[in-house]
C-alpha positions in Angstrom: -25.4 5.5 -1.2 -22.3 7.6 -1.8 -18.6 7.5 -1.9 -17.0 6.1 0.8 -13.5 7.8 2.0 -10.6 6.8 4.2 -7.7 8.7 5.0 -4.7 7.9 6.0 -1.7 10.8 6.7 1.3 9.3 7.6 3.1 13.8 7.5 1.7 16.7 9.7 1.5 18.8 6.6 -2.2 20.9 6.1 -4.5 18.4 3.8 -8.1 18.5 2.9 -11.1 17.3 5.3 -12.0 13.7 4.7 -15.3 15.5 3.6 -14.0 17.8 1.3 -12.2 14.9 -0.5 -15.0 12.3 -0.7 -16.9 16.2 -2.1 -14.2 16.6 -4.8 -13.7 12.8 -6.1 -17.4 12.0 -6.1 -18.3 15.2 -7.9 -15.7 13.5 -10.6 -17.6 10.4 -10.3 -21.0 11.2 -10.6 -23.4 8.9 -10.5 -20.3 6.3 -10.3 -19.2 7.0 -7.1 -22.4 5.7 -5.6 -21.5 2.8 -3.2 -18.0 2.6 -3.9 -14.9 3.2 -1.7 -11.9 5.5 -2.1 -8.2 5.0 0.4 -6.4 8.0 0.1 -2.8 8.1 1.5 -0.8 11.2 2.3 2.5 10.5 2.0 5.9 12.7 2.2 8.2 12.9 0.3 10.4 10.1 0.4 7.0 7.8 0.5 5.9 9.1 -3.3 9.5 8.6 -4.5 9.6 5.3 -3.8 6.4 4.8 -5.4 6.8 6.3 -8.2 10.0 5.4 -8.7 8.9 1.4 -8.4 5.1 1.9 -10.7 5.8 4.3 -12.6 9.8 4.3 -12.9 10.3 7.9 -11.9 12.5 8.9 -9.4 11.3 11.3 -8.0 8.1 12.6 -5.5 5.2 13.4 -7.7 1.8 15.1 -6.7 -1.2 12.2 -7.0 -0.3 8.9 -8.0 -3.4 6.1 -9.0 -3.8 2.7 -8.5 -7.0 1.1 -9.5 -8.5 -1.7 -6.8 -8.1 -4.9 -8.7 -11.9 -6.2 -10.1 -13.8 -8.1 -7.2 -17.4 -9.2 -6.9 -19.8 -6.6 -6.6 -21.4 -6.4 -3.5 -22.8 -3.4 -1.3 -19.9 -1.1 -1.6 -17.1 -2.2 -3.6 -13.4 -0.1 -3.9 -12.7 2.0 -6.6 -9.0 2.1 -5.6 -6.1 4.6 -3.5 -5.0 7.5 -4.2 -1.1 8.4 -3.0 -0.6 12.5 -2.5 2.2 14.0 -1.5 1.2 17.7 0.0 4.9 19.0 0.2 4.7 18.3 -4.0 1.0 20.1 -4.0 2.3 23.2 -2.2 6.0 23.6 -4.0 3.2 23.5 -7.5 0.7 25.7 -6.0 2.8 28.3 -5.5 4.8 27.7 -8.9 1.2 27.9 -9.8 -0.3 30.9 -8.2 -3.0 28.5 -7.1 -4.7 27.9 -3.8 -3.4 25.1 -2.1 -7.1 24.4 -1.3 -8.0 24.9 -5.3 -4.5 23.1 -6.2 -5.7 19.7 -3.7 -9.5 19.8 -5.4 -7.9 20.1 -9.0 -5.4 16.4 -8.1 -8.5 14.4 -5.9 -10.3 15.3 -9.7 -7.8 13.8 -11.1 -6.4 11.1 -9.4 -9.9 9.9 -9.4 -10.4 10.3 -12.8 -7.4 7.8 -13.7 -8.9 5.4 -10.7 -12.1 5.2 -14.0 -9.5 4.5 -16.4 -9.4 8.1 -18.2 -5.5 8.7 -18.9 -3.6 11.7 -20.6 -1.3 9.5 -23.1 -2.7 11.0 -26.0 -3.6 13.9 -26.8 -6.3 12.8 -28.0 -7.3 11.7 -24.2 -5.6 14.4 -22.4 -8.1 16.4 -24.2 -10.7 14.6 -23.2 -9.2 14.1 -19.2 -8.8 18.1 -19.2 -12.3 18.8 -20.3 -14.0 16.8 -17.7 -11.7 18.3 -15.5 -12.0 21.7 -16.0 -15.8 20.6 -15.7 -15.7 18.8 -12.7 -13.9 21.7 -10.9 -16.2 24.6 -12.6 -18.7 22.8 -11.1 -17.0 22.8 -7.6 -16.5 26.2 -7.6 -12.7 26.4 -8.7 -11.2 28.3 -12.1 -9.6 25.9 -14.5 -6.5 24.7 -13.3 -5.1 25.0 -17.4 -5.4 28.3 -17.4 -2.7 30.3 -16.5 -1.9 32.8 -14.1 
């Protein structure tokens, strides 16, 4: 059993394939991916801004939002949660950070997925732990360290 990913697009900007997203998220999860379901919604800046304001109190579009699933009885497959990704924000950030769009997408899918399983970056020790995990996962996937200046 592997990670099941459903992608819903509301905008036409470039986004990676469902298979790529599943590979990136599955690698971030490791053995925890088996039997899990991940929803990914690819949205425009207006929806990203609305959700970011409502759930994080920040009135601006953002790159990725993570919504962990409610704890449900365990069956053959069980939900992990949802990622909401704004490709227009990702494209701007990739250009500013001199990263490929694909590498930045991979990073944000990994980052958002780790949030779904309890990683965060609210304090320096947690941020360091999360960044180390992201760097290791991305290296395994063939991407450079996203925190290293170009």
